[in-house]
Steps between C-alpha positions, in 0.01 A plus 500: 500500500509323173593132477778448244558173333854375561502337153437840342779662714743209395400542142574878518828446675625244253393715202673813638816289587534334157379797295259300296176297519642210303809468724292524807261243384774245440656563846159445664388216276201680380362584157554857399124582474457363861778716624374805313165451667652481844691819446185671367323363807736670721463828326122464545525407864731808576319723236833619357710450196806318579652461146505727194468277184739640232450281205636158620687661790378544858620801699423543874293807588612701801235314710622172356867575606390599843294182540802291378717654774250371759429149366847423373606412863204277535559306181881470572436389853270228385746386243770484758291290736442244218864488383640494854268223604613281221871598505493609128749773469561407131132556437504867599428693185385836364676816389746696726615829364857600617600873450875567474737740353615432146854391607375254765238372245768454226795373688402354849143366467537256218688245721253557791202450272647176384491401868140605539415298183662196654339527849163624385430405142143591494563869591524751220761777550406842347790764504406858549819669398500840670771734636229695697256354752223297377178583671450189735183655621353480146636134477734596217731254647481226765859526623736787432880487532608831613799688653303682776266399780121544424374839602115456407256379752383141425826393353725243673866472443763214547846623526738252329853670533719787390677421163776719381549701192835606348618702196591316192644557146574264225843376423517696184410812688790446743745447208399832347466704821705333763383355839405792741552411868316803627178672394694831461699335210195439285369748252136547599404481140584139508222421733199332365164578678169343532177590675488836683835650425449797736472265796781277358727794469438604864564142608831489297610836637470358846744225389761737386410552131498856393186459282179688405195354329598689170830325500359155396551472114301162479172465690225232484184433704606123471789369713530211257580739209741700712668167588525408140669831433755421760573150355552675159769715652320827504543594855471407872198417716415352837320168512414249772756212522243235410460664155875549452586150594290382207656730254853397370759735374451773752748671752405621840635848553595705812610204729539733805151648454238369757254286331141631460252313722186405316226352724285229336128475623216282403179692525140378476151623589387366832190362312725268310650344820243224496568395155688162488637573153636837594643372819670215328661728233607746768666235703693379199590852407617576851716181516659562159552876533677447836745267327609770241 
């Protein structure tokens, strides 16, 4: 069994985490040539290439990504021991990538990120705006805010609560079209769709709308764009109440219609559970989202 120099592993971990030799060298208090030699030393010890050097950029190889998955926990645990022993929560730093839908990213997260900045000023928040699921196994995000429990092995979910969604239209739309009190009173061509309209139409049919996927006259893959269309008076769409509460000038429709329950989950890869920065950001997210 080969003996691996911990300094070499630490150099690789920091370089992979920060994305550059210069940033990693600053974090570790080393010169860039020294750090580069340590990374090269690890590649020599393992007899594998861990990075592809593309001009000035470094890209992890497949082997490098697999190694990072293994040693990330070691590095984060060591950082947690030091910070915990000294009670220095304010010193927890590094990048935390949050994946969330475009509506949550645009309307809900800004205030929460302000809280994160206040409580953990050394942490850099990276937003991965995605309406489909980010691949947490490939570390495309550290924490994902999603509306379903995790289904893949190795993912850990924290259920926050069920929020509610309702149907909304702009005040100008109500002036021009009236205020329908039942889905049967709404011309289906007034519905604005986003995402998978086939699945959406089936869902709306279960609620009492007589609608087919072909009935949508405005469709977008972005819920934010669809919401802007609603604000402009072009039609009707459902939206979580947290988003609607931050949007003036809208009217809630169908007062007798049962609200749509929308679960909110925080999902991480189990390998990230030891990371102090991820745990800290997740705890703030859970606290703030539960207040919405």
